[in-house]
C-alpha positions as CSV (number, residue, x, y, z in Angstrom):
1,M,113.9,42.8,88.5
2,T,115.9,45.3,86.3
3,R,118.5,43.8,83.5
4,I,120.7,45.7,81.3
5,D,118.6,45.1,78.2
6,D,115.5,46.5,79.7
7,V,118.0,49.7,80.1
8,A,119.6,49.5,76.5
9,R,115.7,49.0,75.0
10,L,114.7,52.1,77.1
11,A,117.9,54.0,75.9
12,G,117.5,52.8,72.3
13,V,121.0,51.2,72.5
14,S,123.1,48.1,72.9
15,T,123.8,46.1,75.7
16,A,127.5,46.7,75.0
17,T,126.8,50.6,74.9
18,V,125.2,50.3,78.2
19,S,127.9,48.5,79.7
20,R,130.6,51.2,78.3
21,A,128.5,54.1,79.3
22,L,127.8,52.9,83.3
23,R,131.6,52.2,83.4
24,G,132.8,55.5,82.2
25,L,134.5,54.7,79.4
26,P,135.6,57.2,76.5
27,T,134.3,55.9,73.6
28,V,130.5,56.5,74.6
29,S,129.1,60.0,73.4
30,A,128.4,62.6,76.0
31,A,124.6,62.6,74.8
32,T,124.4,58.7,74.9
33,R,125.8,58.5,78.2
34,R,123.3,61.0,79.5
35,R,120.7,58.9,78.1
36,V,122.0,56.1,79.3
37,L,122.3,57.2,82.9
38,A,118.4,58.8,82.7
39,A,117.1,55.1,81.4
40,A,119.5,53.3,84.4
41,E,117.8,56.0,87.0
42,Q,114.0,55.6,85.9
43,L,114.2,52.0,85.8
44,D,116.2,51.8,89.2
45,Y,119.1,49.6,87.9
46,A,121.8,48.6,89.5
47,V,125.8,47.7,88.2
48,S,126.3,44.2,89.1
49,P,130.0,44.9,90.5
50,S,131.2,41.2,89.6
51,A,129.4,41.8,85.9
52,S,131.5,44.8,84.8
53,R,134.5,43.8,86.4
54,L,134.1,40.7,84.0
55,A,133.0,42.7,80.9
56,G,136.3,44.3,81.4
57,G,138.3,41.2,81.7
58,R,138.9,41.3,85.3
59,T,137.9,39.4,88.2
60,G,138.3,41.5,90.6
61,T,139.8,38.5,92.9
62,V,143.6,38.2,94.2
63,A,144.8,34.5,94.9
64,V,146.8,34.4,98.2
65,V,148.4,31.0,98.6
66,V,149.3,29.8,102.0
67,P,150.8,26.2,103.2
68,R,148.8,26.0,106.5
69,I,145.9,28.5,107.3
70,T,145.5,26.8,111.1
71,R,149.1,28.1,112.1
72,W,149.3,31.5,113.7
73,F,151.7,33.6,111.2
74,F,149.9,32.1,108.0
75,G,146.4,33.1,109.8
76,T,147.6,36.7,110.7
77,V,148.8,37.5,107.4
78,V,146.0,36.3,105.5
79,E,143.6,38.1,107.9
80,A,145.4,41.5,107.2
81,V,145.3,41.2,103.4
82,E,142.0,40.1,103.0
83,D,141.4,43.9,104.8
84,V,143.0,45.2,102.7
85,L,141.8,43.9,99.7
86,Q,137.9,44.3,100.7
87,Q,138.9,48.1,101.3
88,A,139.8,48.3,97.6
89,G,136.8,46.5,96.8
90,Y,138.6,43.0,95.6
91,D,137.9,39.6,97.1
92,L,140.1,37.4,98.1
93,L,140.1,33.6,96.6
94,L,142.2,31.4,99.7
95,Y,144.4,28.1,98.7
96,N,145.3,26.5,101.7
97,L,147.6,23.8,100.7
98,G,147.2,21.5,103.9
99,G,151.0,21.4,103.6
100,R,150.8,18.7,100.9
101,E,153.0,18.8,97.5
102,Q,150.4,17.1,95.3
103,V,148.1,20.5,96.3
104,R,151.1,22.6,95.6
105,Q,151.4,21.4,92.3
106,R,147.7,21.7,91.5
107,V,147.0,25.2,92.6
108,L,150.3,26.6,91.2
109,G,149.2,24.9,87.7
110,T,148.8,27.6,85.0
111,A,145.3,26.2,84.4
112,N,144.0,26.4,87.8
113,L,144.3,30.3,88.2
114,H,143.7,31.4,84.8
115,K,141.4,33.6,83.9
116,R,140.3,33.1,87.9
117,V,142.2,36.2,89.9
118,D,143.7,39.1,88.7
119,A,146.9,38.8,90.5
120,V,148.5,36.3,93.1
121,M,149.9,36.3,96.3
122,L,152.1,33.5,97.9
123,V,152.9,33.3,101.3
124,A,156.0,31.6,102.5
125,T,155.1,28.9,99.6
126,P,158.5,27.0,98.3
127,L,158.8,27.2,94.4
128,R,160.1,25.0,91.9
129,P,161.1,25.5,88.5
130,A,158.1,24.2,86.7
131,D,156.1,26.6,89.0
132,L,157.7,29.5,88.2
133,T,157.3,28.7,84.2
134,A,153.7,28.3,85.4
135,L,153.4,31.3,87.3
136,T,155.4,33.4,84.5
137,K,152.8,32.4,81.8
138,L,150.3,33.6,83.7
139,R,151.5,37.3,83.1
140,L,150.0,38.3,86.3
141,P,150.9,40.7,88.9
142,G,152.4,38.7,92.0
143,V,153.9,39.5,95.4
144,T,155.5,36.9,97.8
145,I,155.5,36.9,101.6
146,S,158.2,35.4,103.7
147,S,159.6,33.1,100.5
148,G,162.9,31.8,99.9
149,T,162.1,31.5,96.3
150,V,162.6,34.7,93.8
151,V,159.8,35.4,91.0
152,P,161.3,37.7,88.4
153,D,159.6,40.8,88.6
154,W,157.8,40.2,91.8
155,P,158.3,42.0,94.6
156,C,158.8,40.2,98.0
157,V,157.8,41.4,101.7
158,R,160.0,39.2,104.4
159,I,162.5,39.6,107.6
160,D,165.7,38.8,107.9
161,D,165.5,35.2,109.4
162,V,169.2,35.2,109.7
163,G,169.5,38.2,111.4
164,V,166.6,37.0,113.9
165,A,168.2,33.8,114.7
166,R,171.6,35.8,115.7
167,T,169.9,38.3,117.9
168,A,168.0,35.5,119.8
169,T,170.9,33.2,120.1
170,R,173.4,36.6,120.8
171,H,170.8,37.6,123.7
172,L,171.3,34.1,125.0
173,L,175.0,34.5,125.0
174,D,174.8,37.6,126.2
175,L,173.3,35.9,129.4
176,G,175.9,33.7,130.0
177,H,174.6,30.3,128.5
178,R,177.1,28.9,126.6
179,R,175.1,25.6,126.3
180,I,172.3,26.2,123.8
181,A,170.1,24.0,121.9
182,H,167.9,25.1,118.8
183,I,164.7,23.5,117.5
184,S,163.7,23.9,114.0
185,G,161.7,22.9,111.3
186,D,161.2,19.6,109.9
187,P,163.3,19.0,106.6
188,H,161.0,16.4,105.3
189,D,158.2,18.3,105.2
190,E,156.4,17.9,102.0
191,L,156.6,21.4,101.6
192,A,160.3,22.1,102.3
193,Y,160.3,25.7,103.5
194,T,163.5,27.6,103.6
195,T,162.6,29.8,106.7
196,H,163.7,27.3,109.1
197,L,167.1,26.8,107.1
198,D,168.0,30.5,107.3
199,R,167.1,30.5,111.2
200,R,169.4,27.7,111.7
201,R,172.3,29.4,110.0
202,G,171.9,32.3,111.9
203,Y,172.0,30.6,115.4
204,R,175.1,28.3,114.1
205,E,176.8,31.8,113.3
206,A,175.7,33.4,116.5
207,L,177.5,30.2,118.1
208,R,180.5,30.7,116.0
209,D,181.2,34.3,116.5
210,A,181.4,33.5,120.1
211,G,183.7,31.3,119.9
212,I,181.3,28.2,120.0
213,D,181.2,25.1,117.8
214,P,177.6,24.4,117.0
215,D,177.1,20.7,118.8
216,P,175.1,18.7,116.4
217,G,173.3,16.6,119.2
218,L,171.7,20.3,120.6
219,D,170.4,21.0,116.8
220,V,167.1,18.9,116.8
221,E,164.6,18.9,114.0
222,S,160.5,18.7,114.3
223,Q,157.4,20.7,112.7
224,F,156.6,24.3,113.3
225,T,153.9,23.8,116.2
226,I,153.4,23.4,120.1
227,S,153.7,19.5,119.7
228,G,156.7,19.9,117.4
229,G,158.3,22.3,120.2
230,T,157.6,19.2,122.9
231,R,158.7,16.2,120.8
232,A,161.6,18.2,119.8
233,T,162.3,19.2,123.7
234,E,161.7,15.8,124.5
235,E,164.2,14.2,122.5
236,L,167.2,17.1,123.6
237,L,166.0,15.7,127.2
238,R,166.7,12.0,126.3
239,R,170.0,12.6,125.0
240,G,171.1,13.6,128.2
241,D,173.4,16.6,129.7
242,P,170.1,18.9,128.6
243,P,170.9,22.6,127.2
244,T,170.9,25.8,130.0
245,A,168.8,27.5,126.9
246,I,166.9,26.6,124.2
247,F,166.2,28.8,120.9
248,A,163.2,27.8,119.0
249,A,162.7,28.9,115.7
250,C,159.0,30.2,116.2
251,D,156.7,30.7,119.4
252,E,154.9,28.0,118.8
253,M,157.8,25.6,119.1
254,A,159.3,27.5,122.3
255,M,155.9,27.1,123.8
256,G,156.1,23.8,123.1
257,A,159.3,23.0,124.5
258,M,158.0,25.0,127.7
259,T,155.3,22.0,128.4
260,A,158.1,19.6,127.7
261,L,160.3,20.8,130.5
262,R,157.8,21.5,132.9
263,D,156.6,18.0,132.6
264,A,160.1,16.8,133.0
265,G,160.1,18.6,136.2
266,L,162.3,21.8,134.8
267,R,162.0,25.3,135.7
268,V,161.6,28.0,133.3
269,P,164.5,30.3,133.4
270,Q,165.4,29.0,136.4
271,D,167.3,25.7,134.8
272,V,166.3,26.2,130.9
273,S,166.0,29.2,129.2
274,V,163.9,29.6,126.2
275,I,163.5,32.2,123.6
276,G,161.3,32.0,120.1
277,V,160.6,34.4,117.1
278,D,157.2,35.9,116.0
279,D,155.5,37.2,119.6
280,H,152.7,35.2,119.0
281,D,149.3,36.6,120.8
282,L,149.8,34.1,123.9
283,A,153.8,35.0,123.8
284,G,153.0,37.7,126.4
285,V,150.7,35.8,128.4
286,L,153.0,32.8,129.1
287,G,156.1,35.5,129.7
288,L,157.9,34.2,126.7
289,S,161.1,36.3,125.3
290,T,160.9,36.7,121.5
291,I,161.9,38.2,118.6
292,A,159.1,40.2,117.7
293,Q,158.0,40.4,113.6
294,S,154.6,42.0,112.3
295,A,153.2,39.4,110.5
296,A,149.8,41.7,110.2
297,E,152.2,44.2,108.7
298,Q,153.9,42.0,106.5
299,G,149.9,40.8,105.0
300,R,149.2,44.5,104.2
301,L,152.0,46.1,103.1
302,A,152.2,43.0,100.6
303,A,148.3,43.8,99.9
304,R,148.9,47.7,98.8
305,I,152.1,46.7,96.2
306,L,149.9,44.1,95.3
307,L,147.2,46.3,94.6
308,D,149.4,49.4,92.4
309,P,149.4,47.5,89.6
310,L,145.9,46.7,89.6
311,H,144.9,50.4,90.0
312,G,147.3,51.3,86.6
313,G,150.9,52.0,88.4
314,A,153.6,50.7,86.6
315,R,155.6,50.0,90.0
316,P,154.3,49.9,93.7
317,S,154.3,53.2,95.2
318,S,154.5,52.0,99.2
319,G,157.6,52.8,99.8
320,G,160.4,50.4,100.5
321,P,163.9,50.4,99.2
322,C,163.1,47.1,96.9
323,L,160.3,48.8,95.2
324,D,162.8,50.5,92.7
325,T,164.0,47.3,91.7
326,P,161.6,44.5,90.9
327,G,161.6,41.4,93.0
328,A,164.1,42.8,95.5
329,P,162.9,42.2,99.3
330,V,161.5,44.9,101.3
331,I,162.5,43.6,104.9
332,L,160.5,44.7,107.6
333,P,162.2,44.9,111.0
334,T,162.3,42.8,114.1
335,R,162.6,43.3,118.2
336,L,163.9,41.7,120.8
337,I,161.4,41.4,123.6
338,V,162.8,39.9,127.0
339,R,160.1,38.4,129.4
340,E,160.5,36.1,132.1
341,S,161.6,32.9,130.5
342,T,165.1,34.1,129.7
343,A,167.5,34.7,132.3
344,A,171.4,34.1,133.2
345,P,172.3,30.5,133.8
346,R,172.4,29.0,137.4
347,A,175.9,28.3,139.0
348,H,176.5,24.6,139.3
């Protein structure tokens, strides 16, 4: 296999000059560049992309941190991000926290990311003050997706979680429901997400706007999973006087709610209406009403925003109102999709 020093010997220059010439740097004269290119062609020498990047102090790699890769939202985002990065010639280094605080602390430490990546993307990853200090020390471009934590000078891409919850709850109110339950995230989760807090706030605001005082007995916390939704709904039913409708903070929880209701002999939507958030791939199959968000579009947009400074841009040029103000959010639209799981409450 031909090596760079073989090219250097044939061209009569140093290996550093060969590297600069093949990378097209202006510090090499035209005559020397031609000699190097001719030698490389004669020896059939191909430049190693990784070696070229390292010679320029770049890794060609972007770190993407997710709380749990097995969740639908995170997996969809990562797939879209990787597609954009690969087209631009970048590799993705995935850090899956697995929901563990200890892993989060290790991954976000300066030493762990230093000189391994050119940029960082945080997907719904909560940050402590020490994390912000560590990320600032890295002096790397970054972007966040669906994060309640603002990283100075980092753009963020997200949806309006408060508005999403208000829309879902208003849909149930408009159908005539008044006894509306909410199943949401677990506050004892090690990573302490903020999404569920915003969605609970929107749920309560919508009820108050309709003149209804939120009932703590209709608000149950669990994990953002199908099994979490099942457990939360079973708890609701154990409390007696079941709701006529359930707003689940995500579609997976809504699917779990539908399972629990079916097992209890209750019909959806005849006995209890159910609505979720996401428009999960299975939502249409199950006839689940939902507030649709595009997880893939959030990933694609965040990746394009992140690539801009890597390609020499002073600021992302991908559009969006927040890009004139570093750190302000790009809020993507959502929409209500009404399917078979929601209907007017039965007359008793």
